[in-house]
C-alpha positions in Angstrom: 13.1 95.4 -3.0 14.4 96.1 -6.2 17.6 95.6 -7.0 19.6 95.6 -10.6 21.1 92.8 -11.4 24.5 92.9 -13.1 25.0 93.4 -17.1 27.9 90.4 -17.6 25.9 87.5 -15.9 26.6 86.4 -12.2 29.0 87.5 -10.6 30.0 85.7 -7.9 31.4 87.5 -5.4 29.6 91.1 -6.1 28.5 92.5 -3.0 25.0 94.5 -3.0 23.8 96.1 0.7 20.8 98.0 -0.2 18.9 98.6 -3.7 20.7 97.7 -6.3 23.7 97.0 -7.8 26.4 98.9 -10.3 26.4 96.8 -13.5 29.9 96.1 -14.7 28.9 98.6 -17.9 27.8 101.0 -16.5 29.8 104.7 -16.6 29.0 106.3 -13.5 31.6 107.2 -11.8 33.7 105.1 -14.4 37.3 107.3 -15.1 38.5 105.5 -18.3 38.2 107.0 -21.2 38.0 105.4 -24.5 38.8 106.7 -28.1 42.5 107.9 -29.3 43.8 111.0 -27.3 46.0 113.3 -29.3 49.1 113.0 -27.3 53.1 111.6 -27.8 53.2 108.1 -26.3 55.8 105.5 -25.3 55.8 102.0 -26.1 52.5 101.0 -27.6 53.2 97.8 -30.1 49.3 97.8 -31.0 48.4 94.8 -33.4 45.0 95.1 -32.9 44.5 98.4 -33.8 40.7 98.9 -35.6 39.0 96.0 -34.1 40.3 97.0 -30.6 39.4 99.8 -28.0 41.8 101.6 -25.9 41.4 103.0 -21.9 43.9 105.9 -20.4 44.4 106.2 -16.9 45.4 110.0 -16.3 47.4 109.0 -13.6 47.6 109.8 -9.7 49.7 110.9 -6.6 52.0 107.9 -4.6 53.4 109.0 -1.3 57.2 108.4 -4.0 56.6 110.5 -6.2 54.1 110.8 -8.9 52.6 107.9 -10.6 52.5 108.2 -14.3 49.8 107.9 -16.8 48.7 105.1 -19.4 46.5 103.7 -21.9 46.4 99.6 -23.0 44.1 98.3 -25.7 41.4 95.7 -24.9 39.2 93.7 -27.9 35.8 95.5 -28.8 32.5 94.2 -26.4 34.8 93.7 -22.8 33.2 95.6 -20.6 36.3 98.2 -18.6 36.0 100.2 -15.2 38.9 101.7 -13.6 39.0 101.7 -10.0 39.9 104.7 -7.7 43.6 104.3 -6.4 44.9 103.5 -2.7 48.6 104.5 -1.1 49.5 101.3 -2.5 48.1 100.4 -6.0 46.9 103.0 -8.8 45.4 102.8 -12.2 43.8 98.9 -11.6 41.7 99.0 -14.5 39.5 95.5 -15.2 38.2 94.7 -18.4 36.1 91.5 -19.0 34.6 89.3 -21.4 30.6 88.7 -22.6 31.7 84.8 -21.3 33.5 85.7 -18.0 37.3 86.2 -19.1 38.6 88.9 -17.1 42.1 91.0 -17.5 43.6 93.3 -14.9 46.4 96.1 -15.6 47.8 97.7 -12.6 50.6 100.3 -11.5 52.4 99.1 -8.3 54.7 101.6 -6.5 57.9 99.1 -5.2 59.5 100.1 -2.0 62.8 99.5 -0.7 60.7 98.8 3.4 57.6 97.9 2.0 55.5 95.8 -1.0 58.7 94.6 -3.6 58.9 93.3 -7.3 60.0 89.9 -5.8 56.7 89.8 -3.0 53.9 90.6 -5.6 55.7 87.5 -7.5 55.6 85.2 -5.2 51.7 86.2 -3.5 50.7 85.4 -7.3 52.9 82.3 -7.8 51.6 81.1 -4.7 47.8 81.4 -5.8 48.8 79.0 -8.8 49.6 74.9 -9.0 51.8 74.0 -11.7 53.6 78.1 -12.4 55.6 78.2 -14.9 58.2 81.5 -15.6 59.2 82.3 -19.0 60.4 85.7 -20.1 58.8 88.1 -22.7 60.1 91.0 -24.5 58.0 94.2 -24.8 58.0 97.7 -26.8 58.9 99.1 -23.6 61.5 96.8 -21.9 61.7 93.0 -20.9 58.8 91.3 -18.5 58.5 88.5 -16.7 55.7 86.0 -17.8 54.3 83.8 -15.2 50.9 80.9 -16.2 49.5 78.1 -14.5 46.5 76.4 -13.1 44.1 78.8 -10.4 45.1 76.6 -6.9 40.8 76.6 -6.7 39.9 73.5 -7.3 36.0 74.5 -7.8 37.6 77.0 -10.3 39.1 75.2 -12.9 40.7 78.4 -14.8 44.1 79.4 -16.4 45.2 82.6 -14.7 48.4 84.6 -16.9 50.2 87.1 -14.6 53.1 88.8 -16.4 55.3 92.5 -15.0 56.9 94.7 -16.3 59.4 97.1 -13.3 60.2 100.5 -15.0 61.2 103.6 -13.2 60.0 102.3 -9.6 56.7 100.9 -10.8 55.7 97.9 -11.6 53.1 97.2 -14.0 51.0 94.3 -13.5 49.3 92.3 -15.7 46.3 89.5 -15.0 44.1 87.6 -17.1 42.0 85.3 -15.8 40.2 82.9 -18.7 38.9 79.2 -18.8 40.8 76.8 -21.7 39.4 77.4 -25.1 37.2 81.4 -24.5 40.6 83.3 -24.6 43.2 82.6 -26.9 46.9 82.2 -24.2 48.8 85.3 -26.2 45.5 87.8 -25.4 47.6 89.1 -22.2 51.0 89.9 -23.9 49.1 91.4 -26.9 46.9 93.8 -24.1 50.9 94.2 -22.7 52.1 95.3 -26.2 49.5 97.8 -26.8 51.1 99.6 -23.1 51.8 103.4 -23.2 53.1 106.1 -21.3 52.5 109.4 -22.0 55.7 112.3 -23.0 53.9 114.9 -22.9 49.9 115.4 -21.2 47.6 114.0 -22.9 44.5 115.3 -24.4 40.8 114.9 -22.5 39.2 112.2 -24.5 35.3 112.3 -25.2 33.3 110.6 -21.9 32.0 107.8 -23.0 28.3 107.3 -23.8 25.7 106.7 -20.7 24.8 102.9 -20.0 21.3 102.0 -21.3 18.8 101.3 -18.2 18.7 98.1 -16.3 15.6 96.6 -16.0 14.6 95.7 -12.3 13.7 92.8 -10.4 11.7 91.9 -7.3 12.4 88.7 -6.1 11.7 86.8 -2.3 13.3 85.1 0.6 13.1 81.0 -0.4 15.9 78.7 0.9 19.1 79.4 -1.4 20.9 76.0 -1.3 21.2 73.6 1.3 24.0 75.7 3.3 21.9 78.8 3.2 22.3 80.6 6.5 24.7 78.2 8.5 26.9 80.0 10.8 30.5 79.7 9.6 32.7 81.2 12.0 32.3 84.3 14.7 33.9 87.5 15.1 34.1 88.9 19.0 30.9 87.2 19.1 28.9 88.3 16.1 27.7 85.6 13.4 29.4 85.1 9.9 26.4 83.6 7.5 26.7 81.6 4.5 24.6 82.5 1.5 25.1 79.8 -0.5 26.9 81.1 -3.4 23.6 83.4 -3.8 24.7 86.9 -4.9 21.7 88.4 -5.9 18.4 86.5 -4.3 17.1 90.7 -3.6 16.5 89.2 0.2 16.4 91.9 2.4 17.8 91.9 6.1 17.2 94.4 9.1 21.4 95.0 7.7 21.2 94.7 3.8 20.6 91.9 1.8 21.5 89.1 3.4 24.2 87.3 3.6 26.3 89.7 1.0 29.6 91.1 2.6 27.7 94.3 3.4 25.0 93.0 5.3 28.1 92.0 8.1 30.1 94.9 8.6 27.0 96.7 8.8 25.4 94.5 11.2 29.3 94.0 12.8 29.5 97.9 13.6 25.4 98.9 14.5 26.0 95.8 17.2 29.2 96.5 18.5 29.2 100.2 18.7 25.0 100.9 17.7 26.0 102.9 13.6 22.7 102.7 11.7 22.1 99.9 10.4 22.0 101.0 7.0 24.6 103.5 6.3 23.5 106.2 3.5 24.4 105.5 -0.3 25.9 101.8 0.2 24.6 100.0 -2.8 28.1 98.4 -3.0 30.9 97.4 -0.9 33.1 99.8 -3.1 30.7 102.9 -1.9 31.9 102.3 1.8 35.1 104.3 0.8 32.6 107.2 0.5 29.5 106.6 2.4 30.5 106.0 6.2 29.1 107.1 9.0 30.9 110.9 9.4 32.6 109.6 13.0 34.3 106.3 10.8 37.8 107.2 9.4 38.8 105.8 6.0 42.1 104.9 6.0 44.0 104.4 2.7 46.0 101.5 1.9 49.6 101.8 3.0 48.1 104.7 4.8 48.6 105.5 9.1 47.5 103.4 11.6 47.5 99.9 9.3 44.8 98.0 10.0 43.7 97.0 13.3 40.9 93.9 14.8 37.0 94.9 14.4 38.6 97.2 11.1 36.6 96.5 7.7 38.7 96.4 4.5 37.5 97.8 1.6 38.2 96.2 -1.9 37.7 97.4 -5.4 37.0 94.9 -8.2 35.2 92.5 -9.9 32.5 95.3 -10.6 31.6 95.7 -7.4 33.8 95.6 -4.4 34.1 93.5 -1.6 34.2 94.3 2.1 35.1 92.3 5.2 36.0 92.6 8.8 39.8 91.9 10.2 39.2 90.0 13.0 43.4 89.5 13.8 46.6 91.5 12.4 50.0 89.4 12.7 52.4 92.4 11.6 55.5 91.4 13.1 54.2 88.2 10.8 53.1 90.2 8.0 49.1 88.2 7.7 46.3 89.5 8.3 42.9 87.3 9.3 40.2 88.5 7.4 36.0 87.8 9.0 33.8 87.6 5.6 30.6 87.0 4.0 30.2 86.1 0.1 33.4 84.9 -0.7 35.5 82.3 1.0 33.6 78.7 1.9 34.2 78.9 5.4 34.0 82.8 6.1 37.6 83.6 6.9 40.6 84.7 4.6 44.3 85.3 5.1 46.0 88.0 3.8 49.9 88.9 3.7 50.5 92.2 5.2 53.7 94.4 4.7 55.1 97.2 6.6 52.2 97.0 8.8 49.9 98.6 5.9 50.6 97.7 2.8 47.8 95.1 2.4 48.8 93.0 -0.2 46.4 92.3 -4.0 44.1 89.3 -3.4 43.0 87.7 -6.9 39.5 85.5 -7.7 38.0 83.9 -10.7 36.6 87.5 -11.1 39.9 89.1 -11.7 42.1 90.7 -9.0 40.4 92.7 -5.6 42.7 95.2 -4.3 42.2 97.0 -0.7 41.4 100.3 -1.0 42.3 100.9 2.4 39.8 100.5 6.2 37.0 101.4 7.8 38.1 102.7 11.2 35.6 103.4 14.1 37.2 105.6 17.4 35.1 103.6 19.4 36.5 100.5 18.1 39.0 99.2 21.1 40.4 96.5 19.1 42.0 93.8 20.8 45.5 94.5 20.0 44.6 97.6 21.1 43.2 96.5 24.5 45.7 93.9 24.8 48.5 96.4 24.1 46.7 98.6 27.2 46.7 95.7 29.3 50.5 94.4 29.2 51.7 98.3 29.4 49.2 98.5 32.7 50.9 94.3 33.5 54.4 96.2 33.0 53.4 99.8 35.3 52.7 96.9 38.1 55.5 94.6 37.8 58.1 97.9 37.9 55.2 99.2 41.0 55.8 96.0 42.8 59.6 95.6 42.1 60.2 99.7 43.5 58.6 98.7 46.7 59.9 95.2 47.5 63.7 97.0 47.0 62.6 100.2 49.6 61.3 97.6 51.8 64.9 95.9 51.8 65.9 98.5 52.2 64.1 99.5 55.7 64.7 95.6 56.7 68.3 96.1 56.8 68.8 99.5 58.5 65.1 98.6 60.9 64.7 95.2 61.0 61.5 93.5 60.4 59.5 94.5 63.1 59.9 97.3 61.6 59.1 97.3 57.8 
């Protein structure tokens, strides 16, 4: 089986499903553009002008109103990708250094009864040890700076977050890096370069195409001590460990073993009879557009919210990620995922706001945002079945109560022998 190698070295959570992986620097589908645009911009104190590159996000439409475009600069030599918008997160621009540091910029529309600034900050701070907070002054206003060490013991990485609130929108900047490889002031330099257009920008020139990547072929030896072990199960279907191997080219019936896409394609095939391989899916994020025709894609923040048995699709990390929804506790504001090629035990818990907005998921390779979820009309999830059982039980109880009442009235009038 032929696979494309990632240009920027191994990405631990890159999820691949067919014959190739879209490389980090690939321009296919990339909507970020570099070079200056003939437009007026607010902000943009670009101390590194001339040796940095400017990337643009063109804006989008949110349920709360129009989300404006923006531009930021990033260091020359870093690769950049702009992910598509969902209904919850906009303008996710990820840039990556040759040494593996990752810098994210995104826009979060704030809602009184949904995702709030306090919820986003609490979520991010909860993933840090020794979190520290201080203020930062940017050309576009005051910002909150949160920094600390990633709580995941194996990562050993430092995490910096910067939050700027402006006109009902939260601009969230994130830097994930190892000490000594990147100056910690980089995040604030990028944030100071933030520019928001006052007048519509002229279309910037497209990026040049990326050079072709070499193809490789490999076989299926065991990859580590735990490779192929069952980590957990969802609806009786096993979730396997791939021992941290992300690019083994080891093709199975449902995709490359044992990547995140393989689990989802296997689950949908075994439970509901869908094809073993979904046409057009080369990376997990492709599932947003490439899925069987009767499956519905619901964007993050859309309705109905995620249900058990749905597949949650993430943007981030170069090719995205996908996981199964094992359980939803809408009242408790949480959901449990089952997944391959990420968590050590095959499970993860994410926060859920207003029953239909899924939180950001941080990693050593940048922020992963939920694009949305895939729902099959053949899926009568555990929650839905439980709801129907409860409704049936309530109906049966009401019917029994009515019979008992009628029997009591009859016995009072005609006696027990006749009733």
